[in-house]
MIFIZA-288002 format. One record per residue (C-alpha): residue in three letters; residue number from 1; chain; y negated, x, z. Coordinates in nm, 4 decimals. Each point is the difference from the previous one (the first is absolute). Example, Ala and Ser with C-alpha at 12.3 -4.5 7.8 and 13.67 -1.06 7.14 Angstrom:
# residues 2
PT    aa     i   ch         py         px         pz
PT   ALA     1    A     0.4500     1.2300     0.7800
PT   SER     2    A    -0.3440     0.1370    -0.0660
END
This chain:
# residues 276
PT    aa     i   ch         py         px         pz
PT   MET     1    A     0.0041    -1.2603     0.5733
PT   ILE     2    A    -0.0392     0.3710    -0.0713
PT   ARG     3    A     0.2081     0.2289     0.2183
PT   GLU     4    A    -0.2277     0.3040     0.0163
PT   PRO     5    A     0.1428     0.3507     0.0427
PT   VAL     6    A     0.0086     0.1308     0.3559
PT   VAL     7    A     0.1168     0.3584    -0.0596
PT   ALA     8    A    -0.1880     0.0933    -0.3201
PT   GLY     9    A    -0.1900     0.3177     0.0822
PT   GLN    10    A     0.2673     0.0938     0.2567
PT   PHE    11    A     0.3501    -0.0216    -0.1468
PT   TYR    12    A    -0.1245     0.0235    -0.3586
PT   PRO    13    A    -0.3408     0.0464    -0.1704
PT   ASP    14    A    -0.2399    -0.2961    -0.0044
PT   THR    15    A    -0.1367     0.0474    -0.3518
PT   LYS    16    A     0.1833    -0.0728    -0.3244
PT   LYS    17    A    -0.0571     0.3449    -0.1473
PT   GLU    18    A     0.1105     0.1907     0.3108
PT   LEU    19    A     0.2996    -0.2280     0.0500
PT   GLU    20    A     0.1213     0.0489    -0.3571
PT   LYS    21    A    -0.0441     0.3740     0.0475
PT   MET    22    A     0.1975    -0.0097     0.3250
PT   ILE    23    A     0.2937    -0.1911    -0.1557
PT   GLU    24    A     0.0021     0.2490    -0.2890
PT   TYR    25    A     0.0081     0.2808     0.2579
PT   CYS    26    A     0.2951    -0.1658     0.1780
PT   ILE    27    A     0.1961    -0.0336    -0.3252
PT   GLU    28    A    -0.0562     0.3660    -0.0936
PT   HIS    29    A     0.0486     0.1336     0.3565
PT   LYS    30    A     0.2987     0.2305     0.0553
PT   PHE    31    A     0.1640    -0.2810     0.2009
PT   GLY    32    A    -0.0996    -0.2586    -0.2624
PT   PRO    33    A     0.1984    -0.1226    -0.3017
PT   GLY    34    A    -0.2102     0.1722    -0.2677
PT   LYS    35    A    -0.1595    -0.1643    -0.3008
PT   GLN    36    A     0.3023    -0.0322    -0.2234
PT   ILE    37    A     0.1226    -0.3586    -0.0155
PT   LYS    38    A     0.3727    -0.0347    -0.0374
PT   GLU    39    A     0.0481    -0.3284    -0.1816
PT   SER    40    A     0.3070    -0.1649     0.1414
PT   ALA    41    A     0.1771    -0.3224    -0.0789
PT   GLU    42    A     0.1511    -0.0281     0.3477
PT   LYS    43    A    -0.1082    -0.2987     0.2037
PT   ILE    44    A    -0.1727     0.0962     0.3235
PT   PHE    45    A     0.0002    -0.2910     0.2441
PT   GLY    46    A    -0.2114     0.1572     0.2716
PT   ILE    47    A    -0.1473     0.3172     0.1441
PT   VAL    48    A    -0.0798     0.1526     0.3376
PT   CYS    49    A    -0.3456     0.1640     0.0285
PT   PRO    50    A    -0.1841     0.1723     0.2830
PT   HIS    51    A    -0.3417    -0.1261     0.1121
PT   ALA    52    A    -0.1827     0.2908     0.1613
PT   GLY    53    A    -0.3176     0.1623    -0.1279
PT   TYR    54    A     0.0403     0.0852    -0.3681
PT   VAL    55    A    -0.0628     0.3688     0.0634
PT   TYR    56    A     0.3214     0.0096     0.2085
PT   SER    57    A     0.2307    -0.2707    -0.1381
PT   GLY    58    A    -0.1470    -0.0689    -0.3441
PT   PRO    59    A     0.2075     0.2603    -0.1879
PT   THR    60    A     0.3222    -0.1519     0.1409
PT   ALA    61    A    -0.1140    -0.3596    -0.0644
PT   CYS    62    A    -0.0761     0.0837    -0.3630
PT   HIS    63    A     0.3703     0.0722    -0.0599
PT   SER    64    A     0.0794    -0.3656     0.0695
PT   TYR    65    A    -0.2914    -0.1312    -0.2034
PT   LYS    66    A     0.0678     0.2260    -0.2990
PT   ALA    67    A     0.3601    -0.1265     0.0023
PT   ILE    68    A    -0.1169    -0.3621    -0.0518
PT   SER    69    A    -0.2947     0.0735    -0.2304
PT   SER    70    A     0.1818    -0.1160    -0.3145
PT   GLN    71    A     0.1354    -0.3227     0.1573
PT   LYS    72    A    -0.3269    -0.1960    -0.0233
PT   PRO    73    A     0.0710    -0.2423     0.2866
PT   GLU    74    A    -0.2095    -0.3165     0.0103
PT   LEU    75    A     0.0446    -0.0271     0.3776
PT   ALA    76    A     0.0072     0.2735     0.2637
PT   ILE    77    A     0.1397    -0.1208     0.3336
PT   ILE    78    A    -0.1307     0.2469     0.2588
PT   ILE    79    A     0.1620    -0.0073     0.3449
PT   GLY    80    A    -0.1311     0.2154     0.2832
PT   PRO    81    A    -0.0257     0.0293     0.3783
PT   ASN    82    A    -0.2820    -0.1412     0.2101
PT   HIS    83    A    -0.1281     0.3030     0.1924
PT   PHE    84    A    -0.2563    -0.1908     0.2045
PT   GLY    85    A     0.2168    -0.2680     0.1599
PT   ILE    86    A    -0.2328    -0.2800    -0.1077
PT   GLY    87    A     0.0708    -0.3364    -0.1555
PT   LYS    88    A     0.3387    -0.1447    -0.0907
PT   ASN    89    A     0.3512     0.1482     0.0062
PT   ALA    90    A     0.0073    -0.0076    -0.3821
PT   ALA    91    A    -0.3027    -0.0940    -0.2066
PT   THR    92    A    -0.1172    -0.0430    -0.3556
PT   MET    93    A    -0.3205    -0.1406    -0.1553
PT   ILE    94    A    -0.1116    -0.2562    -0.2569
PT   ASP    95    A    -0.3182    -0.0458    -0.2068
PT   ALA    96    A    -0.0926     0.3648     0.0432
PT   LYS    97    A    -0.0787     0.3128    -0.1946
PT   TRP    98    A     0.0364     0.3536     0.1321
PT   GLU    99    A    -0.2881     0.2307    -0.0784
PT   THR   100    A     0.0344     0.3742    -0.0544
PT   PRO   101    A    -0.2334     0.2530    -0.1650
PT   LEU   102    A     0.2019    -0.0665    -0.3192
PT   GLY   103    A    -0.0800    -0.3732    -0.0010
PT   LEU   104    A     0.1464    -0.3309     0.1159
PT   ILE   105    A     0.3683    -0.0972     0.0032
PT   GLU   106    A     0.0968    -0.3630     0.0427
PT   VAL   107    A     0.2516    -0.1222     0.2551
PT   ASP   108    A     0.2643    -0.2185    -0.1670
PT   SER   109    A    -0.0618    -0.3155     0.2060
PT   GLN   110    A     0.2913    -0.1827    -0.1593
PT   ALA   111    A     0.2391     0.2766     0.1083
PT   SER   112    A    -0.1587     0.0059     0.3480
PT   GLN   113    A     0.0455    -0.3733     0.0450
PT   GLU   114    A     0.3583     0.0241    -0.1206
PT   ALA   115    A     0.0646     0.2800     0.2515
PT   VAL   116    A    -0.1393    -0.2070     0.2874
PT   LYS   117    A     0.1917    -0.3103    -0.1051
PT   ASN   118    A     0.3362     0.1798    -0.0176
PT   SER   119    A    -0.0390     0.2299     0.2990
PT   ASN   120    A     0.0501    -0.0592     0.3719
PT   VAL   121    A    -0.2411     0.2797     0.0895
PT   ILE   122    A    -0.2708     0.0502    -0.2664
PT   GLU   123    A    -0.3302    -0.1792     0.0640
PT   ILE   124    A    -0.3375    -0.0001    -0.1720
PT   ASP   125    A    -0.2392     0.2015     0.2131
PT   ASN   126    A    -0.2914     0.2088    -0.1288
PT   TYR   127    A    -0.0661     0.1503     0.3437
PT   SER   128    A     0.3362     0.1830    -0.0032
PT   HIS   129    A    -0.1212     0.1883    -0.3101
PT   SER   130    A    -0.3539     0.0711     0.1167
PT   GLN   131    A     0.0356     0.3466     0.1565
PT   ASP   132    A     0.3096     0.1613    -0.1440
PT   HIS   133    A     0.0448     0.2795    -0.2525
PT   SER   134    A     0.3736    -0.0312    -0.0712
PT   LEU   135    A    -0.0418    -0.2381    -0.2947
PT   GLU   136    A    -0.3528     0.0999    -0.0963
PT   VAL   137    A     0.0784     0.3613    -0.0906
PT   GLN   138    A     0.2672    -0.1142    -0.2476
PT   VAL   139    A    -0.2404    -0.2143    -0.2047
PT   PRO   140    A    -0.2148     0.2741    -0.1622
PT   MET   141    A     0.3185     0.1884    -0.0930
PT   LEU   142    A     0.1334    -0.3117    -0.1734
PT   GLN   143    A    -0.3337    -0.0600    -0.1720
PT   SER   144    A    -0.0164     0.3575    -0.1219
PT   ILE   145    A     0.3571     0.0530    -0.1162
PT   LEU   146    A     0.0908    -0.3439    -0.1419
PT   THR   147    A    -0.1573    -0.0653    -0.3393
PT   ASN   148    A     0.0448    -0.3783    -0.0016
PT   GLU   149    A    -0.1599    -0.2858     0.1939
PT   PHE   150    A     0.1866    -0.1009     0.3125
PT   LYS   151    A    -0.0380    -0.1985     0.3205
PT   ILE   152    A     0.1124     0.0872     0.3517
PT   LEU   153    A     0.1898    -0.1781     0.2739
PT   PRO   154    A    -0.0948     0.1781     0.3239
PT   ILE   155    A     0.2358    -0.0452     0.2977
PT   ILE   156    A    -0.0832     0.1745     0.3275
PT   LEU   157    A     0.2575     0.0172     0.2798
PT   LEU   158    A    -0.0751     0.0087     0.3705
PT   GLU   159    A     0.3639    -0.0833     0.0810
PT   GLN   160    A     0.2415     0.2376    -0.1747
PT   ASN   161    A     0.3430    -0.0856     0.1374
PT   LEU   162    A     0.3047    -0.0594    -0.2197
PT   GLN   163    A    -0.0357    -0.3775     0.0184
PT   THR   164    A    -0.3583     0.0146    -0.1317
PT   ALA   165    A     0.0879     0.2536    -0.2695
PT   THR   166    A     0.2911    -0.2165    -0.1167
PT   ASP   167    A    -0.2237    -0.3071    -0.0248
PT   VAL   168    A    -0.2742     0.1886    -0.1834
PT   GLY   169    A     0.2455     0.1801    -0.2291
PT   ASN   170    A     0.1736    -0.3230    -0.1022
PT   VAL   171    A    -0.3293    -0.1804    -0.0633
PT   VAL   172    A    -0.1415     0.2905    -0.2009
PT   SER   173    A     0.3079     0.0257    -0.2221
PT   GLU   174    A    -0.0216    -0.3702    -0.0895
PT   ILE   175    A    -0.3620     0.0463    -0.1103
PT   ALA   176    A     0.0874     0.3191    -0.1902
PT   LYS   177    A     0.2721    -0.1784    -0.1984
PT   LYS   178    A    -0.2603    -0.2154    -0.1736
PT   ARG   179    A    -0.2282     0.2699    -0.1442
PT   ASN   180    A    -0.0294     0.3690    -0.0761
PT   THR   181    A    -0.0492     0.1334     0.3519
PT   ILE   182    A    -0.0078     0.3297     0.1832
PT   ILE   183    A     0.0613     0.0083     0.3762
PT   VAL   184    A    -0.1923     0.2662     0.1924
PT   ALA   185    A     0.1050     0.0923     0.3547
PT   SER   186    A    -0.2841     0.1833     0.1695
PT   SER   187    A     0.1137     0.2368     0.2725
PT   ASP   188    A    -0.0351     0.3512     0.1327
PT   PHE   189    A     0.2993     0.1600     0.1658
PT   THR   190    A     0.0059     0.2172     0.3152
PT   HIS   191    A    -0.3314     0.0248     0.1844
PT   TYR   192    A    -0.1409     0.2983     0.1914
PT   GLU   193    A     0.3080     0.2149     0.0407
PT   GLU   194    A     0.0654     0.3636    -0.0883
PT   ASN   195    A     0.0586     0.0474    -0.3738
PT   SER   196    A     0.3682     0.0975    -0.0111
PT   PHE   197    A     0.0877    -0.2728     0.2523
PT   ALA   198    A    -0.1863    -0.2564    -0.2129
PT   HIS   199    A     0.1961     0.1117    -0.3067
PT   ARG   200    A     0.3326    -0.0464     0.1878
PT   GLN   201    A    -0.0961    -0.3383     0.1441
PT   ASP   202    A    -0.1181    -0.1349    -0.3320
PT   LYS   203    A     0.3006     0.1331    -0.1926
PT   ALA   204    A     0.2234    -0.1968     0.2387
PT   LEU   205    A    -0.2026    -0.3192    -0.0502
PT   ILE   206    A    -0.0301     0.0367    -0.3771
PT   GLU   207    A     0.3790     0.0171    -0.0483
PT   PRO   208    A     0.0649    -0.3692     0.0837
PT   ILE   209    A    -0.3083    -0.0979    -0.2048
PT   LEU   210    A     0.1548     0.1628    -0.3072
PT   ASP   211    A     0.3265    -0.1857     0.0742
PT   LEU   212    A    -0.1918    -0.3299     0.0452
PT   ASP   213    A     0.1781    -0.0299     0.3357
PT   VAL   214    A    -0.2452    -0.1967     0.2151
PT   ASP   215    A     0.2209    -0.0231     0.3114
PT   ARG   216    A     0.0558     0.3753     0.0009
PT   PHE   217    A    -0.3720     0.0539    -0.0647
PT   TYR   218    A    -0.0913    -0.1881     0.3195
PT   GLN   219    A     0.2783     0.1782     0.1877
PT   VAL   220    A    -0.1325     0.3476    -0.0955
PT   LEU   221    A    -0.3571    -0.1133     0.0667
PT   MET   222    A     0.0873    -0.1050     0.3577
PT   GLU   223    A     0.2522     0.2739     0.0839
PT   LYS   224    A    -0.2191     0.2873    -0.1188
PT   ARG   225    A    -0.3249    -0.1762     0.0917
PT   VAL   226    A    -0.1492     0.0796    -0.3391
PT   SER   227    A    -0.3711    -0.0817     0.0136
PT   ALA   228    A    -0.0285    -0.1496    -0.3500
PT   CYS   229    A    -0.2845    -0.2515     0.0280
PT   GLY   230    A     0.0965    -0.2372    -0.2832
PT   TYR   231    A     0.3725    -0.0242     0.0633
PT   GLY   232    A    -0.0037    -0.3787    -0.0335
PT   ALA   233    A    -0.1777     0.0296    -0.3342
PT   ILE   234    A     0.2639     0.2463    -0.1235
PT   ALA   235    A     0.2809    -0.2283     0.1215
PT   SER   236    A    -0.1609    -0.3048    -0.1656
PT   ALA   237    A    -0.0210     0.1890    -0.3296
PT   MET   238    A     0.3611     0.1200     0.0302
PT   ILE   239    A     0.1204    -0.3568     0.0517
PT   ALA   240    A    -0.2153    -0.1425    -0.2794
PT   CYS   241    A     0.0973     0.2691    -0.2505
PT   LYS   242    A     0.3695    -0.0342     0.0839
PT   ASN   243    A    -0.0269    -0.3762    -0.0556
PT   LEU   244    A    -0.1577     0.0708    -0.3396
PT   GLY   245    A     0.2806     0.2308    -0.1097
PT   ALA   246    A    -0.0954     0.3468     0.1239
PT   THR   247    A     0.3038     0.2130     0.0827
PT   ARG   248    A    -0.1650     0.3066     0.1514
PT   GLY   249    A    -0.3164     0.1764     0.0985
PT   GLU   250    A    -0.1057     0.3307    -0.1477
PT   LEU   251    A    -0.2142     0.2495     0.1882
PT   LEU   252    A    -0.2778     0.1124    -0.2342
PT   SER   253    A    -0.1849     0.2235     0.2424
PT   TYR   254    A    -0.0296     0.0822     0.3685
PT   ALA   255    A    -0.2680     0.2078     0.1684
PT   THR   256    A    -0.1855     0.0046     0.3285
PT   SER   257    A    -0.3679     0.0416     0.0759
PT   GLY   258    A     0.1011     0.3452     0.1269
PT   ASP   259    A     0.1543     0.0932    -0.3357
PT   VAL   260    A    -0.3291    -0.0971    -0.1654
PT   SER   261    A    -0.2501     0.1429     0.2509
PT   GLY   262    A     0.1965     0.2879     0.1525
PT   ASP   263    A    -0.0497    -0.1357     0.3541
PT   THR   264    A     0.3623    -0.0538     0.1047
PT   ASP   265    A    -0.0320    -0.0626     0.3754
PT   SER   266    A    -0.0544    -0.3764    -0.0195
PT   VAL   267    A     0.0712    -0.1635    -0.3344
PT   VAL   268    A     0.0542    -0.3370    -0.1666
PT   GLY   269    A     0.2837    -0.0467    -0.2499
PT   TYR   270    A    -0.0455    -0.1600    -0.3442
PT   GLY   271    A     0.2736    -0.1223    -0.2308
PT   ALA   272    A    -0.0084    -0.1382    -0.3542
PT   ILE   273    A     0.3079    -0.2061    -0.0838
PT   LYS   274    A     0.0892    -0.2328    -0.2862
PT   PHE   275    A     0.2627    -0.2757     0.0101
PT   VAL   276    A     0.2010    -0.0322    -0.3228
END
């Protein structure tokens, strides 16, 4: 099956030319990473990327993608939240390709089947993926910034508690051990709060992410009621990357929609983080 884009023309342009132009704009934006590629030998196990409209979150997201551009992963495992509350608690797909204005990307069915077999929560369910943008917006970025051929393993989470994240993280790390893989956690941070408050909330939540401290991460999330939508995706990536040998996270960039647009009354926070 072809999983057709549902937010092309909304979150990002729906033509190849305009989309390439938009990603270029995000890279060169004052909140973007700039064109210069710093070749690095360090192993990056995973990244955290925002998933809002490119005009707002694209410059921040590009920091994460530029960081992995020289790694040439053959598999990108993309984990994100299910915003629509449809389908299964955790879902992947088989025998599918994802379509974007930049072309088709194949789902790694072998990896998907392995995930389902070894997980207590992940099921195969196309419907779970039918409406959501959290994984979709990451795909054109990967297509644009990676120079090699790769496949994806999409995992969308309706349930995001610690138990689910632990299951998903452990399963993902076992798959990642077998091939050159990058793990992408798709999440925005604070939603619809005043700008300086969003900065404070997100700083508090990012600290345990950088320490790879999942228990503390959930503690801060609950105590401060941080409205990060993909918290289970972030936790899954933290667990997987730690299993693979990551010792820390590194904050590459943080900005809010208010920093980008100037409208600071009600903002959404975006963080780019790499796990090394």
